[in-house]
C-alpha positions as CSV (number, residue, x, y, z in Angstrom):
1,M,20.0,-3.9,24.0
2,V,16.4,-4.9,24.5
3,W,13.4,-2.4,24.2
4,G,12.0,-1.9,27.7
5,R,15.3,-1.7,29.3
6,N,15.4,2.1,30.3
7,N,13.1,2.6,27.2
8,A,16.2,2.7,25.1
9,W,14.7,0.7,22.0
10,D,16.5,3.2,19.7
11,T,20.0,1.6,20.3
12,A,18.7,-2.0,19.7
13,L,18.7,-4.3,16.5
14,N,16.7,-2.8,13.6
15,T,14.4,-5.5,11.7
16,L,12.8,-5.1,8.5
17,L,9.9,-7.2,7.8
18,R,8.5,-7.9,4.2
19,L,4.8,-9.3,4.2
20,S,1.8,-9.6,2.4
21,Y,-2.1,-9.7,3.5
22,D,-5.6,-10.0,2.8
23,G,-7.1,-6.8,4.3
24,T,-10.8,-8.0,4.2
25,A,-11.0,-8.8,8.1
26,Y,-9.2,-5.7,9.0
27,H,-9.7,-2.3,9.5
28,G,-6.5,-1.2,7.6
29,W,-2.9,-1.3,8.8
30,Q,-2.9,1.4,11.6
31,S,-3.5,0.1,15.3
32,Q,-7.0,1.0,16.5
33,R,-8.4,1.0,19.9
34,N,-11.6,-0.6,19.1
35,A,-10.9,-2.3,16.1
36,V,-8.9,-5.4,14.6
37,S,-5.8,-4.0,12.5
38,V,-3.1,-5.5,10.4
39,C,-0.7,-3.7,12.7
40,G,-2.1,-4.7,15.9
41,T,-2.7,-8.3,15.0
42,L,1.2,-8.5,13.7
43,T,2.7,-6.7,16.8
44,R,1.0,-9.2,19.0
45,A,2.4,-12.0,17.2
46,I,6.2,-10.3,16.9
47,E,5.9,-9.9,20.8
48,K,5.2,-13.5,21.2
49,T,7.7,-14.7,19.3
50,V,10.8,-12.4,20.3
51,G,9.5,-12.0,23.9
52,F,10.0,-8.4,24.6
53,P,7.4,-5.3,23.8
54,V,7.5,-4.2,20.0
55,K,7.0,-0.5,18.6
56,L,6.0,-1.6,14.7
57,H,6.5,1.2,11.9
58,G,4.8,0.5,9.0
59,C,5.7,1.6,5.6
60,G,2.2,3.5,5.1
61,R,-1.3,3.5,5.8
62,T,-3.5,1.1,4.1
63,D,-7.4,1.3,4.7
64,A,-10.0,-1.1,5.8
65,G,-10.5,-3.8,2.9
66,V,-6.9,-2.7,1.0
67,H,-4.9,-5.7,0.5
68,A,-1.1,-5.9,0.1
69,R,1.0,-8.3,-1.7
70,D,4.1,-6.5,-0.6
71,Y,4.4,-4.5,2.5
72,A,7.2,-3.3,4.9
73,A,7.3,-2.8,8.4
74,N,10.5,-2.4,11.0
75,F,10.9,-3.0,14.6
76,R,13.8,-2.8,17.2
77,G,15.1,-5.3,19.8
78,D,17.7,-7.7,19.8
79,T,16.2,-11.0,19.2
80,R,18.2,-14.5,19.1
81,I,16.1,-15.8,16.3
82,P,18.3,-15.9,13.3
83,M,16.8,-13.8,10.2
84,E,16.1,-16.5,8.0
85,K,14.1,-18.4,10.6
86,L,12.1,-15.1,11.9
87,P,9.4,-15.4,9.7
88,F,8.7,-18.9,10.0
89,A,8.6,-18.1,14.0
90,I,6.2,-15.0,13.5
91,N,4.1,-16.8,11.1
92,S,3.0,-19.6,13.4
93,R,1.4,-16.8,15.4
94,L,-0.3,-15.1,12.8
95,P,-3.7,-15.7,11.0
96,P,-3.6,-17.2,7.7
97,D,-4.5,-13.9,6.0
98,I,-1.2,-12.6,7.1
99,A,2.5,-13.5,6.4
100,V,5.8,-12.6,6.8
101,T,8.0,-13.3,3.7
102,A,11.4,-12.1,4.8
103,A,13.2,-10.3,7.4
104,Y,16.5,-8.5,7.3
105,T,18.8,-6.4,9.6
106,V,18.9,-2.8,8.3
107,P,20.6,0.2,9.6
108,E,19.8,2.0,12.8
109,D,18.5,4.8,10.9
110,F,16.1,2.9,8.7
111,H,12.6,3.7,9.2
112,A,9.9,1.7,6.9
113,I,7.8,4.9,5.8
114,Q,10.5,7.7,6.3
115,S,13.1,5.6,4.2
116,A,10.9,4.9,1.4
117,V,11.8,6.2,-2.1
118,G,8.8,5.0,-3.8
119,K,5.8,2.7,-3.5
120,E,3.5,0.7,-6.0
121,Y,-0.3,0.0,-5.8
122,T,-2.4,-2.0,-8.3
123,Y,-5.9,-1.8,-8.6
124,Y,-8.0,-4.8,-10.1
125,L,-11.3,-4.9,-11.6
126,Y,-13.0,-7.2,-14.0
127,G,-15.9,-6.8,-16.4
128,G,-19.0,-8.9,-17.8
129,A,-22.5,-8.5,-16.8
130,H,-22.3,-10.9,-13.7
131,R,-20.2,-10.7,-10.7
132,L,-17.6,-13.5,-9.7
133,P,-18.4,-14.6,-6.3
134,L,-14.6,-16.3,-6.1
135,W,-13.5,-12.2,-6.4
136,H,-15.9,-11.2,-3.9
137,M,-13.6,-8.5,-2.2
138,R,-10.5,-9.2,-4.0
139,A,-11.3,-7.2,-7.4
140,L,-14.0,-4.6,-8.3
141,H,-16.8,-5.9,-10.6
142,Y,-17.5,-3.0,-13.3
143,P,-20.1,-4.3,-15.9
144,R,-19.7,-1.5,-18.2
145,A,-17.8,-1.9,-21.5
146,L,-13.8,-0.5,-21.3
147,D,-12.1,1.4,-24.0
148,I,-8.5,0.5,-22.7
149,D,-6.9,3.1,-25.2
150,A,-8.8,5.9,-23.4
151,L,-7.8,4.5,-20.1
152,R,-4.0,4.4,-21.2
153,G,-4.3,7.9,-22.7
154,A,-5.7,9.5,-19.6
155,A,-3.3,7.7,-17.4
156,A,-0.3,8.9,-19.2
157,Q,-1.2,12.4,-18.6
158,F,-0.8,11.7,-14.7
159,L,3.1,10.8,-15.5
160,G,5.6,13.0,-14.3
161,R,5.8,15.6,-11.3
162,R,2.4,16.8,-10.8
163,D,0.1,18.5,-8.2
164,F,-2.3,15.7,-7.2
165,A,-4.5,17.6,-5.3
166,C,-7.8,16.7,-7.4
167,V,-7.2,13.1,-6.3
168,R,-6.6,13.4,-2.6
169,S,-9.2,12.7,0.0
170,V,-9.2,14.7,3.4
171,G,-7.1,12.7,5.6
172,T,-3.3,12.8,7.1
173,P,-2.0,16.3,6.8
174,V,0.7,16.7,4.3
175,K,3.3,19.7,3.7
176,S,2.5,19.3,-0.5
177,T,0.4,17.5,-2.6
178,V,2.9,17.3,-5.2
179,R,4.3,14.0,-6.3
180,T,5.9,12.1,-8.9
181,M,4.3,9.4,-10.8
182,Y,7.0,7.1,-12.4
183,E,4.6,4.5,-14.3
184,F,1.0,4.2,-14.7
185,E,0.3,1.0,-16.7
186,I,-3.2,-0.6,-17.5
187,T,-3.2,-4.1,-18.7
188,E,-6.1,-6.7,-19.7
189,T,-5.8,-10.4,-19.1
190,D,-8.9,-12.7,-19.4
191,G,-11.4,-9.8,-18.6
192,F,-9.4,-8.6,-15.6
193,V,-8.0,-5.2,-15.8
194,A,-4.8,-4.0,-13.6
195,F,-4.2,-0.4,-12.9
196,R,-0.3,-0.3,-11.8
197,M,0.8,2.8,-10.5
198,K,4.3,3.7,-9.0
199,A,5.2,7.1,-7.5
200,D,7.8,8.5,-5.2
201,G,4.7,8.6,-2.7
202,F,0.8,8.6,-2.6
203,L,-1.6,10.9,-0.9
204,Y,-4.5,9.7,1.1
205,N,-6.7,7.9,-1.1
206,M,-4.7,9.0,-4.4
207,A,-4.5,5.5,-6.0
208,R,-8.4,4.8,-5.7
209,A,-9.3,8.1,-6.8
210,L,-7.1,8.0,-9.7
211,V,-9.1,4.7,-10.7
212,G,-12.2,6.4,-10.0
213,T,-11.2,9.5,-12.3
214,L,-10.1,7.0,-15.1
215,L,-13.5,5.2,-14.9
216,Y,-15.1,8.6,-15.2
217,V,-13.1,9.2,-18.6
218,N,-14.5,5.5,-19.7
219,E,-17.8,6.9,-19.0
220,G,-17.2,10.4,-20.8
221,K,-17.5,12.2,-17.9
222,I,-14.3,13.6,-17.7
223,T,-12.6,14.4,-21.1
224,D,-9.8,17.0,-20.1
225,I,-7.2,15.5,-17.6
226,P,-4.8,18.7,-17.6
227,A,-7.8,21.0,-16.8
228,L,-8.6,18.7,-14.1
229,I,-5.1,18.5,-12.6
230,A,-4.7,22.3,-13.0
231,S,-8.1,22.8,-11.1
232,R,-6.7,21.0,-8.1
233,S,-10.6,20.4,-7.2
234,R,-11.2,17.2,-5.6
235,T,-15.0,17.6,-6.6
236,L,-14.2,17.6,-10.4
237,A,-12.4,14.3,-10.4
238,G,-14.0,10.7,-10.1
239,P,-15.2,8.9,-7.1
240,T,-13.0,7.1,-4.8
241,A,-13.0,3.4,-5.9
242,P,-13.7,0.7,-3.5
243,P,-11.1,-0.6,-1.2
244,H,-11.4,-4.1,-2.0
245,G,-9.7,-3.9,-5.5
246,L,-6.6,-2.0,-4.2
247,Y,-3.2,-3.9,-3.3
248,M,0.0,-2.6,-2.2
249,T,2.3,-4.2,-4.7
250,G,5.8,-2.7,-3.8
251,V,7.8,-0.4,-1.5
252,F,11.0,0.7,-2.6
253,Y,14.3,1.6,-0.8
254,E,17.8,2.7,-1.5
255,K,20.2,-0.3,-1.4
256,S,22.1,1.1,1.4
257,A,19.2,1.0,3.4
258,S,17.7,-2.1,2.5
259,P,20.1,-4.6,1.2
260,E,17.2,-6.9,-0.1
261,Q,15.9,-4.5,-2.3
262,A,16.9,-5.0,-6.1
263,E,15.9,-1.5,-7.3
């Protein structure tokens, strides 16, 4: 059944798209009336491809300037285009900074955000006295020396089930600020540092605030992470790092909900 016939889109084929995008030119994922968004741009391309109205559900909110190497979104509607050919058809109608990488049929009750069991974000920065123009809006230039061991030690204290209120900005209301951080890895390669975080969910601006907090640790402005977490105070944590260094690098589902997910 095609969405639009008696508004019965909920009984139609459920399609999951995996995609990536450069968020520089967009005001985030969420559709906005007076701004260009990733969701709005992708929705128009899908509708032109399949020939019917689409209600697109993303796996989460990304802010203006944030990028995605692996993002997920689903929509309902009966398309005659085979799943293996759908990405190519949609991509032919997309700008070069957004690309669908795969398409799958998923169970009727699958929802890109509600069915997610984990997400991964990676934040990139580079050091040195001078900025690198080719990495403008791709990674944060941080000219101070970095103590990688100190950063790793501080990051390890955020692992496990914690109340992350101290690194949450005011935004979308949530019932709880408690999340489970499965991995928080910091690696350095050729002057670039990657902060990779995997959790069962992220609060608004949580990933960027964690990076800003660790940079305060690096600068000696924060010395007691357990006390910071216990305080639940956003004002005691570090600043929210700029958006252009942040990438969504993974979203994870149960195998029964998403057959392509090897998790």
